[in-house]
C-alpha positions as CSV (number, residue, x, y, z in Angstrom):
1,X,8.5,14.3,-17.2
2,X,4.9,15.1,-17.9
3,X,3.8,12.1,-15.9
4,X,6.1,13.0,-13.0
5,X,4.6,16.5,-12.9
6,X,1.1,15.1,-12.9
7,X,1.9,12.8,-10.1
8,X,3.5,15.5,-8.1
9,X,0.5,17.8,-8.6
10,X,-1.8,14.9,-7.6
11,X,0.2,14.2,-4.5
12,X,0.1,17.9,-3.5
13,X,-3.6,18.1,-4.1
14,X,-4.3,14.9,-2.2
15,X,-2.4,16.2,0.8
16,X,-4.6,19.4,0.9
17,X,-7.8,17.7,-0.2
18,X,-7.7,15.0,2.3
19,X,-5.9,17.0,5.1
20,X,-3.3,14.3,5.2
21,X,-0.5,14.6,7.8
22,X,2.6,12.6,8.4
23,X,0.6,10.4,10.7
24,X,-1.6,9.5,7.7
25,X,1.3,7.8,6.0
26,X,2.9,6.2,9.0
27,X,3.1,2.5,8.8
28,X,1.3,1.5,11.9
29,X,-2.0,3.1,12.7
30,X,-4.8,2.7,15.3
31,X,-7.6,0.5,14.3
32,X,-9.8,3.4,13.4
33,X,-7.1,5.3,11.5
34,X,-6.4,2.1,9.6
35,X,-10.1,1.6,8.6
36,X,-10.3,5.3,7.5
37,X,-7.2,4.9,5.5
38,X,-8.5,1.8,3.7
39,X,-11.7,3.6,2.8
40,X,-9.8,6.6,1.5
41,X,-7.6,4.4,-0.7
42,X,-10.6,2.4,-1.9
43,X,-12.4,5.7,-2.9
44,X,-9.4,7.4,-4.5
45,X,-8.7,7.5,-8.2
46,X,-6.0,5.1,-9.6
47,X,-3.1,7.6,-9.4
48,X,-3.9,8.7,-5.8
49,X,-4.5,5.1,-4.8
50,X,-1.0,4.1,-5.8
51,X,0.5,7.2,-4.1
52,X,-1.2,6.4,-0.8
53,X,-0.2,2.7,-1.0
54,X,3.4,3.5,-1.8
55,X,3.6,6.2,0.9
56,X,2.4,4.0,3.7
57,X,3.2,0.4,2.7
58,X,6.4,0.7,0.6
59,X,8.3,3.7,1.8
60,X,7.5,3.5,5.5
61,X,7.5,-0.3,5.9
62,X,9.0,-1.5,9.2
63,X,8.7,-4.1,11.9
64,X,6.2,-3.0,14.5
65,X,6.2,-3.8,18.2
66,X,3.1,-5.9,19.0
67,X,2.7,-4.1,22.3
68,X,1.9,-0.8,20.5
69,X,-1.3,-2.5,19.1
70,X,-1.0,-0.7,15.7
71,X,-2.8,-2.0,12.6
72,X,-1.3,-2.5,9.1
73,X,-3.2,-4.0,6.2
74,X,-1.7,-7.2,4.7
75,X,0.0,-6.3,1.4
76,X,-0.1,-9.0,-1.3
77,X,1.5,-8.4,-4.6
78,X,0.8,-11.0,-7.4
79,X,-0.1,-13.5,-4.7
80,X,3.1,-12.9,-2.7
81,X,2.5,-11.6,0.9
82,X,5.0,-8.9,1.5
83,X,6.8,-9.2,4.9
84,X,7.4,-6.2,7.1
85,X,11.2,-6.6,7.0
86,X,11.8,-6.3,3.2
87,X,15.2,-5.1,2.3
88,X,16.2,-1.9,0.6
89,X,16.5,-3.4,-2.9
90,X,13.0,-4.8,-2.7
91,X,11.6,-1.5,-1.3
92,X,13.3,0.4,-4.1
93,X,11.9,-2.0,-6.7
94,X,8.4,-1.6,-5.4
95,X,8.7,2.2,-5.4
96,X,10.2,2.6,-8.9
97,X,8.7,-0.3,-10.9
98,X,5.1,-0.3,-9.8
99,X,3.2,2.5,-11.7
100,X,-0.4,3.2,-12.5
101,X,0.2,1.8,-15.9
102,X,1.3,-1.7,-14.7
103,X,-0.6,-2.3,-11.5
104,X,-4.2,-2.8,-10.4
105,X,-5.0,-2.2,-6.7
106,X,-7.9,-3.7,-4.8
107,X,-8.8,-3.0,-1.2
108,X,-10.5,-5.6,1.1
109,X,-11.6,-3.7,4.1
110,X,-13.9,-6.3,5.6
111,X,-13.0,-9.8,6.5
112,X,-14.3,-12.2,3.8
113,X,-16.7,-14.9,5.0
114,X,-15.0,-18.2,5.8
115,X,-11.5,-16.6,6.2
116,X,-9.8,-17.6,9.4
117,X,-6.6,-15.9,10.6
118,X,-5.2,-16.1,14.1
119,X,-5.1,-12.3,14.5
120,X,-7.5,-9.4,14.1
121,X,-8.4,-8.6,10.5
122,X,-6.7,-5.3,9.5
123,X,-7.5,-5.2,5.8
124,X,-5.8,-6.4,2.7
125,X,-4.2,-4.4,-0.1
126,X,-4.1,-6.6,-3.3
127,X,-1.8,-5.4,-6.1
128,X,-1.8,-7.2,-9.4
129,X,1.0,-6.4,-11.8
130,X,-0.3,-6.3,-15.3
131,X,3.1,-6.1,-17.0
132,X,4.5,-9.6,-17.3
133,X,8.1,-8.4,-17.4
134,X,7.8,-6.4,-14.1
135,X,5.9,-9.4,-12.5
136,X,8.8,-11.7,-13.4
137,X,11.3,-9.3,-11.9
138,X,9.3,-9.1,-8.7
139,X,9.1,-12.9,-8.3
140,X,12.9,-13.2,-8.8
141,X,13.5,-10.4,-6.2
142,X,11.2,-11.8,-3.6
């Protein structure tokens, strides 16, 4: 309960401190908004970092229309790229099982040298699960 209250307070403070709006947690963003979001996540403390990632990349995950030209960073959890169309069970698992105690988050905001992908680089959010039991559950679910 104490942990929940702390996260709730952190989330409330982060909304006011960073002047976040619903657009800040929308899944697809313009290129500039996406870059700003990546920097904000990179610079946040561990609790806020997870709140921001969950808010945008787990809760609001959806398939985007390419014609809208919106950017979304690639989400990789324990080496598994997470698709846009994950099902409700997978989304629920990510929201409930990944906590600040059992996940490390790294942000790659600039394209690494030698990386070639056939689309514009939109950033990478790397999550590493430190709890082996949770990691095994994720691999079975995906």
